[in-house]
N, CA, C and O atoms as a MOPAC input file, in Angstrom:
PM7 MOZYME 1SCF
protein

 N     92.98200 1    35.54900 1    75.31400 1
 C     92.08000 1    35.30400 1    76.41100 1
 C     90.70500 1    34.95900 1    75.84400 1
 O     90.13400 1    35.74700 1    75.09000 1
 N     90.17600 1    33.80700 1    76.19300 1
 C     88.84600 1    33.38100 1    75.77100 1
 C     87.80500 1    34.21100 1    76.51000 1
 O     87.82200 1    34.28000 1    77.73900 1
 N     86.88900 1    34.84800 1    75.75900 1
 C     85.85300 1    35.65400 1    76.41100 1
 C     84.45000 1    35.12900 1    76.14000 1
 O     83.48300 1    35.69400 1    76.65000 1
 N     84.30900 1    34.07000 1    75.35800 1
 C     82.99000 1    33.50400 1    75.11800 1
 C     82.92100 1    32.72900 1    73.83000 1
 O     83.93800 1    32.42700 1    73.20700 1
 N     81.70000 1    32.41000 1    73.43900 1
 C     81.43200 1    31.67600 1    72.20500 1
 C     80.34400 1    32.41400 1    71.42600 1
 O     79.52500 1    33.11800 1    72.01800 1
 N     80.33200 1    32.26000 1    70.13600 1
 C     79.31800 1    32.88700 1    69.31100 1
 C     78.00900 1    32.14100 1    69.49600 1
 O     77.92300 1    30.94100 1    69.23800 1
 N     76.98700 1    32.86400 1    69.94500 1
 C     75.67900 1    32.25800 1    70.17700 1
 C     74.83700 1    32.29100 1    68.90100 1
 O     74.14000 1    31.32700 1    68.58600 1
 N     74.90600 1    33.39800 1    68.17600 1
 C     74.09600 1    33.53700 1    66.97200 1
 C     74.76100 1    34.52900 1    66.03700 1
 O     75.36700 1    35.50400 1    66.48200 1
 N     74.64800 1    34.28000 1    64.74700 1
 C     75.14500 1    35.19000 1    63.72700 1
 C     73.92500 1    35.72100 1    62.98700 1
 O     73.14900 1    34.95200 1    62.42000 1
 N     73.76000 1    37.03700 1    62.99400 1
 C     72.63000 1    37.65300 1    62.30100 1
 C     73.18400 1    38.67200 1    61.32400 1
 O     73.95600 1    39.55300 1    61.70000 1
 N     72.78700 1    38.54500 1    60.07500 1
 C     73.17200 1    39.54400 1    59.09000 1
 C     71.90400 1    40.18600 1    58.55200 1
 O     70.81500 1    39.62100 1    58.65900 1
 N     72.05300 1    41.35000 1    57.98400 1
 C     70.91900 1    42.10700 1    57.45800 1
 C     71.14600 1    42.34400 1    55.97900 1
 O     71.72600 1    43.35900 1    55.59200 1
 N     70.68900 1    41.40600 1    55.14000 1
 C     70.91400 1    41.54200 1    53.70900 1
 C     70.12800 1    42.69900 1    53.10400 1
 O     69.12700 1    43.14100 1    53.66800 1
 N     70.58100 1    43.17800 1    51.96900 1
 C     69.86900 1    44.22200 1    51.24800 1
 C     68.46200 1    43.72900 1    50.94200 1
 O     68.26100 1    42.54900 1    50.65500 1
 N     67.50200 1    44.62200 1    51.00300 1
 C     66.08200 1    44.35700 1    50.75600 1
 C     65.43200 1    43.50200 1    51.84000 1
 O     64.35300 1    42.95200 1    51.62300 1
 N     66.06800 1    43.38200 1    52.99600 1
 C     65.46700 1    42.63900 1    54.09700 1
 C     65.57200 1    43.49000 1    55.35200 1
 O     66.67500 1    43.79900 1    55.80300 1
 N     64.43400 1    43.87200 1    55.91800 1
 C     64.45900 1    44.70900 1    57.10400 1
 C     64.72700 1    43.89000 1    58.36400 1
 O     65.27800 1    44.40100 1    59.33900 1
 N     64.33600 1    42.63000 1    58.33900 1
 C     64.57800 1    41.77800 1    59.49300 1
 C     65.92900 1    41.08500 1    59.34500 1
 O     66.35700 1    40.76900 1    58.23500 1
 N     66.57800 1    40.85800 1    60.45000 1
 C     67.83200 1    40.13000 1    60.41000 1
 C     67.62000 1    38.69400 1    59.98900 1
 O     66.56200 1    38.10500 1    60.20900 1
 N     68.64300 1    38.15400 1    59.38400 1
 C     68.59100 1    36.77100 1    58.91800 1
 C     69.59800 1    35.98100 1    59.74100 1
 O     70.79500 1    36.26200 1    59.69100 1
 N     69.12900 1    35.00300 1    60.49200 1
 C     70.00400 1    34.17500 1    61.30600 1
 C     70.68600 1    33.13900 1    60.41400 1
 O     70.02300 1    32.41200 1    59.67400 1
 N     72.00300 1    33.08000 1    60.49100 1
 C     72.75300 1    32.10700 1    59.69700 1
 C     73.66200 1    31.30800 1    60.62700 1
 O     74.13200 1    31.82100 1    61.64300 1
 N     73.90100 1    30.06300 1    60.27500 1
 C     74.75200 1    29.21200 1    61.10100 1
 C     76.22900 1    29.45500 1    60.84500 1
 O     77.07000 1    29.19900 1    61.70600 1
 N     76.54100 1    29.95800 1    59.64300 1
 C     77.92900 1    30.26000 1    59.30600 1
 C     77.94300 1    31.33600 1    58.23300 1
 O     76.96000 1    31.51500 1    57.51400 1
 N     79.04400 1    32.04700 1    58.12600 1
 C     79.19400 1    33.07400 1    57.10600 1
 C     80.67200 1    33.31600 1    56.85400 1
 O     81.52600 1    32.91300 1    57.64500 1
 N     80.95500 1    33.96200 1    55.77000 1
 C     82.33000 1    34.34100 1    55.47400 1
 C     82.59200 1    35.72300 1    56.04600 1
 O     81.71500 1    36.58600 1    56.02900 1
 N     83.79000 1    35.92800 1    56.54800 1
 C     84.19400 1    37.24300 1    57.02800 1
 C     85.04200 1    37.87400 1    55.93500 1
 O     86.11100 1    37.37600 1    55.58200 1
 N     84.53900 1    38.97500 1    55.41500 1
 C     85.23800 1    39.68500 1    54.35100 1
 C     86.03700 1    40.84200 1    54.95900 1
 O     85.98800 1    41.06100 1    56.16900 1
 N     86.75100 1    41.55900 1    54.14500 1
 C     87.58100 1    42.67000 1    54.62300 1
 C     86.77000 1    43.69600 1    55.41500 1
 O     87.26400 1    44.24500 1    56.39900 1
 N     85.52800 1    43.96000 1    54.99400 1
 C     84.72700 1    44.99900 1    55.64700 1
 C     83.57000 1    44.44100 1    56.47000 1
 O     82.63700 1    45.18100 1    56.78300 1
 N     83.60300 1    43.17900 1    56.82500 1
 C     82.56400 1    42.61700 1    57.67100 1
 C     81.98500 1    41.33000 1    57.13400 1
 O     82.61800 1    40.63400 1    56.34000 1
 N     80.77700 1    41.01600 1    57.57000 1
 C     80.13500 1    39.76500 1    57.19300 1
 C     79.66200 1    39.79200 1    55.74700 1
 O     79.14800 1    40.80700 1    55.27500 1
 N     79.83300 1    38.69900 1    55.05700 1
 C     79.39000 1    38.56800 1    53.67300 1
 C     77.87800 1    38.75400 1    53.59600 1
 O     77.13500 1    38.11100 1    54.33800 1
 N     77.42300 1    39.62400 1    52.70700 1
 C     76.00100 1    39.83200 1    52.49800 1
 C     75.32400 1    40.75700 1    53.48500 1
 O     74.10600 1    40.92600 1    53.42300 1
 N     76.07500 1    41.36500 1    54.39700 1
 C     75.49600 1    42.25000 1    55.40500 1
 C     75.47500 1    43.67800 1    54.87700 1
 O     76.20800 1    44.01200 1    53.94600 1
 N     74.64200 1    44.51300 1    55.46800 1
 C     74.63800 1    45.93300 1    55.12900 1
 C     74.58000 1    46.76200 1    56.40700 1
 O     74.32100 1    46.22900 1    57.48600 1
 N     74.81400 1    48.03000 1    56.28800 1
 C     74.93500 1    48.90100 1    57.46700 1
 C     73.69300 1    49.72600 1    57.77100 1
 O     73.68300 1    50.43600 1    58.77600 1
 N     72.66300 1    49.67000 1    56.96800 1
 C     71.52300 1    50.56100 1    57.13700 1
 C     70.57900 1    50.15300 1    58.27500 1
 O     69.60300 1    50.85900 1    58.52900 1
 N     70.83100 1    49.07800 1    58.94100 1
 C     69.91100 1    48.55400 1    59.94500 1
 C     69.63800 1    49.54300 1    61.08700 1
 O     68.62600 1    49.41400 1    61.77500 1
 N     70.50500 1    50.50900 1    61.29500 1
 C     70.28700 1    51.50600 1    62.34900 1
 C     69.03400 1    52.34200 1    62.09600 1
 O     68.54800 1    52.99500 1    63.01900 1
 N     68.49700 1    52.34200 1    60.87900 1
 C     67.30300 1    53.13000 1    60.55500 1
 C     66.02000 1    52.30900 1    60.58300 1
 O     64.97100 1    52.80100 1    60.16700 1
 N     66.07900 1    51.07900 1    61.06100 1
 C     64.89900 1    50.20500 1    61.09300 1
 C     64.52100 1    49.89000 1    62.54000 1
 O     65.36700 1    49.48400 1    63.33800 1
 N     63.24000 1    50.08100 1    62.86800 1
 C     62.76000 1    49.77000 1    64.21400 1
 C     62.78300 1    48.25300 1    64.39900 1
 O     62.22000 1    47.53300 1    63.57400 1
 N     63.42100 1    47.74600 1    65.46200 1
 C     63.59500 1    46.29500 1    65.61000 1
 C     62.32300 1    45.50200 1    65.88500 1
 O     62.29100 1    44.29600 1    65.63800 1
 N     61.27900 1    46.14600 1    66.38800 1
 C     60.07000 1    45.40900 1    66.73300 1
 C     59.06600 1    45.29200 1    65.59600 1
 O     58.28900 1    44.33900 1    65.54900 1
 N     59.07800 1    46.26900 1    64.66700 1
 C     58.05900 1    46.23100 1    63.61300 1
 C     58.63000 1    46.39500 1    62.20600 1
 O     57.87600 1    46.38600 1    61.23300 1
 N     59.93600 1    46.54400 1    62.08600 1
 C     60.63600 1    46.66000 1    60.80700 1
 C     60.25700 1    47.90800 1    60.00800 1
 O     60.51700 1    47.98100 1    58.80700 1
 N     59.64400 1    48.88700 1    60.67200 1
 C     59.32200 1    50.13300 1    59.98500 1
 C     60.51700 1    51.07500 1    60.04100 1
 O     61.32300 1    51.02900 1    60.97100 1
 N     60.61300 1    51.92800 1    59.02600 1
 C     61.71700 1    52.89700 1    59.00200 1
 C     61.55900 1    53.85900 1    60.16500 1
 O     60.47200 1    54.38600 1    60.40500 1
 N     62.64600 1    54.08400 1    60.88300 1
 C     62.65200 1    54.98300 1    62.03200 1
 C     64.04900 1    55.59000 1    62.12000 1
 O     65.00000 1    54.92000 1    62.52400 1
 N     64.16600 1    56.84700 1    61.74400 1
 C     65.48800 1    57.48600 1    61.71400 1
 C     65.86000 1    58.14300 1    63.03400 1
 O     66.87600 1    58.83500 1    63.09900 1
 N     65.07900 1    57.95400 1    64.08100 1
 C     65.33600 1    58.58500 1    65.37100 1
 C     66.72800 1    58.26500 1    65.91000 1
 O     67.46400 1    59.17400 1    66.29300 1
 N     67.09400 1    57.00100 1    65.94300 1
 C     68.40100 1    56.60700 1    66.46600 1
 C     69.52500 1    57.16300 1    65.60500 1
 O     70.52400 1    57.64800 1    66.13500 1
 N     69.38100 1    57.10100 1    64.29500 1
 C     70.41200 1    57.63000 1    63.40400 1
 C     70.60700 1    59.12700 1    63.63000 1
 O     71.74400 1    59.59600 1    63.68600 1
 N     69.52100 1    59.88200 1    63.76100 1
 C     69.62000 1    61.32500 1    64.00900 1
 C     70.32200 1    61.60600 1    65.33800 1
 O     71.14500 1    62.51700 1    65.42200 1
 N     70.00500 1    60.83600 1    66.36500 1
 C     70.65900 1    60.99600 1    67.66300 1
 C     72.15300 1    60.70800 1    67.55900 1
 O     72.97300 1    61.44200 1    68.11100 1
 N     72.49500 1    59.65500 1    66.86200 1
 C     73.90700 1    59.29300 1    66.68700 1
 C     74.65500 1    60.40800 1    65.96300 1
 O     75.76800 1    60.76300 1    66.35200 1
 N     74.06100 1    60.95200 1    64.93000 1
 C     74.70300 1    62.03400 1    64.17600 1
 C     74.87400 1    63.27000 1    65.04800 1
 O     75.94500 1    63.87500 1    65.05900 1
 N     73.82300 1    63.65300 1    65.78100 1
 C     73.84400 1    64.88600 1    66.56600 1
 C     74.65500 1    64.78100 1    67.85500 1
 O     75.38200 1    65.71100 1    68.20400 1
 N     74.53900 1    63.67200 1    68.55700 1
 C     75.13900 1    63.57300 1    69.88100 1
 C     76.41700 1    62.74200 1    69.93600 1
 O     77.17600 1    62.85300 1    70.89800 1
 N     76.66800 1    61.92000 1    68.93500 1
 C     77.82900 1    61.02500 1    68.96700 1
 C     78.77800 1    61.27300 1    67.79700 1
 O     79.62700 1    60.43300 1    67.50000 1
 N     78.64100 1    62.42400 1    67.13100 1
 C     79.51400 1    62.77800 1    66.01400 1
 C     79.51600 1    61.68800 1    64.93100 1
 O     80.53700 1    61.40500 1    64.30500 1
 N     78.34300 1    61.09400 1    64.73800 1
 C     78.14700 1    60.04900 1    63.74100 1
 C     78.97200 1    58.77800 1    64.02000 1
 O     79.29900 1    58.03500 1    63.09400 1
 N     79.30300 1    58.53700 1    65.28300 1
 C     80.05400 1    57.33100 1    65.66000 1
 C     79.11500 1    56.39100 1    66.40400 1
 O     78.54200 1    56.75200 1    67.43100 1
 N     78.96700 1    55.18700 1    65.87300 1
 C     78.07700 1    54.20700 1    66.48500 1
 C     78.53900 1    52.81100 1    66.09600 1
 O     78.89200 1    52.57200 1    64.94100 1
 N     78.54000 1    51.90500 1    67.03400 1
 C     78.83100 1    50.52000 1    66.70300 1
 C     80.07200 1    50.00200 1    67.38200 1
 O     80.65200 1    50.64200 1    68.25900 1
 N     80.45200 1    48.84200 1    66.95400 1
 C     81.66800 1    48.21400 1    67.43500 1
 C     82.72000 1    48.46600 1    66.37600 1
 O     82.60500 1    47.97600 1    65.25300 1
 N     83.73100 1    49.21900 1    66.72000 1
 C     84.76000 1    49.55600 1    65.74800 1
 C     85.89400 1    48.55900 1    65.85500 1
 O     86.60900 1    48.49200 1    66.85500 1
 N     86.02700 1    47.80700 1    64.81800 1
 C     87.03800 1    46.76600 1    64.77900 1
 C     87.51000 1    46.61600 1    63.34200 1
 O     86.87000 1    47.10300 1    62.41000 1
 N     88.59800 1    45.95900 1    63.18200 1
 C     89.12800 1    45.69300 1    61.85100 1
 C     89.28900 1    44.18700 1    61.69100 1
 O     89.65500 1    43.48700 1    62.63600 1
 N     89.02000 1    43.70900 1    60.51700 1
 C     89.22400 1    42.30100 1    60.22200 1
 C     90.71300 1    42.09100 1    59.97000 1
 O     91.28100 1    42.66500 1    59.04100 1
 N     91.34000 1    41.26300 1    60.80600 1
 C     92.76700 1    41.01800 1    60.62400 1
 C     93.02200 1    39.71600 1    59.87600 1
 O     94.12800 1    39.46600 1    59.39600 1
 N     91.98400 1    38.89200 1    59.78400 1
 C     92.11500 1    37.65100 1    59.03700 1
 C     90.73200 1    37.27000 1    58.52200 1
 O     89.80600 1    37.07600 1    59.31100 1
 N     90.59000 1    37.16300 1    57.21900 1
 C     89.31700 1    36.74200 1    56.66000 1
 C     89.16800 1    35.23600 1    56.83800 1
 O     90.15000 1    34.53900 1    57.09100 1
 N     87.97200 1    34.74500 1    56.70800 1
 C     87.75000 1    33.31400 1    56.86500 1
 C     86.28600 1    33.01600 1    57.05100 1
 O     85.43100 1    33.71400 1    56.50600 1
 N     85.98900 1    31.98900 1    57.81100 1
 C     84.61300 1    31.58700 1    58.05700 1
 C     84.29500 1    31.70800 1    59.53400 1
 O     85.17600 1    31.58100 1    60.38400 1
 N     83.01900 1    31.95700 1    59.83600 1
 C     82.53500 1    32.13200 1    61.19100 1
 C     81.37100 1    31.17600 1    61.37900 1
 O     80.49700 1    31.09100 1    60.51600 1
 N     81.34300 1    30.45200 1    62.50000 1
 C     80.29900 1    29.46100 1    62.76700 1
 C     79.71400 1    29.66600 1    64.16200 1
 O     80.41300 1    30.10400 1    65.07500 1
 N     78.43200 1    29.34800 1    64.32100 1
 C     77.84800 1    29.34300 1    65.66300 1
 C     78.66700 1    28.39400 1    66.52800 1
 O     79.03600 1    27.30800 1    66.08100 1
 N     78.94800 1    28.79000 1    67.74700 1
 C     79.71900 1    27.95900 1    68.66400 1
 C     81.21400 1    28.22700 1    68.63500 1
 O     81.93600 1    27.74600 1    69.50800 1
 N     81.70500 1    28.99200 1    67.64400 1
 C     83.13000 1    29.31600 1    67.60800 1
 C     83.54500 1    30.10400 1    68.84100 1
 O     82.74700 1    30.86200 1    69.39400 1
 N     84.77300 1    29.93100 1    69.27000 1
 C     85.29800 1    30.67400 1    70.40500 1
 C     85.58800 1    32.11500 1    70.00000 1
 O     85.91800 1    32.40100 1    68.84900 1
 N     85.45600 1    33.01500 1    70.97500 1
 C     85.77500 1    34.42800 1    70.77300 1
 C     86.91500 1    34.77200 1    71.72300 1
 O     86.81400 1    34.56200 1    72.93200 1
 N     88.00000 1    35.30300 1    71.16500 1
 C     89.16000 1    35.67200 1    71.96300 1
 C     89.40100 1    37.16000 1    71.88700 1
 O     89.23200 1    37.75700 1    70.82400 1
 N     89.79200 1    37.77300 1    72.98500 1
 C     90.15700 1    39.17500 1    73.01800 1
 C     91.65800 1    39.26600 1    72.74400 1
 O     92.46300 1    38.65000 1    73.44400 1
 N     92.02600 1    40.03500 1    71.72500 1
 C     93.42800 1    40.24200 1    71.39100 1
 C     93.85000 1    41.61000 1    71.90100 1
 O     93.08800 1    42.57400 1    71.82200 1
 N     95.04500 1    41.68800 1    72.41600 1
 C     95.53200 1    42.97700 1    72.90700 1
 C     96.28700 1    43.71300 1    71.84800 1
 O     96.77000 1    44.81900 1    72.08900 1

């Protein structure tokens, strides 16, 4: 079932607090190539470290946060690609 198209791909490389918009990227076994997971500790408006959200997630959500999915096929991802929901 088609549920939409990719509008923008943003990855957060190491040593960069702001997201980096890319037109295409490789999908690796554990996510986007060059991405990191620490972005939850950065305030989106000023790029300053802010652990408030991370502490809340740990205390109230049993450290579960995000979209939990598994990569079933590696490959390339491009702006404008279709997004399908698989059952």
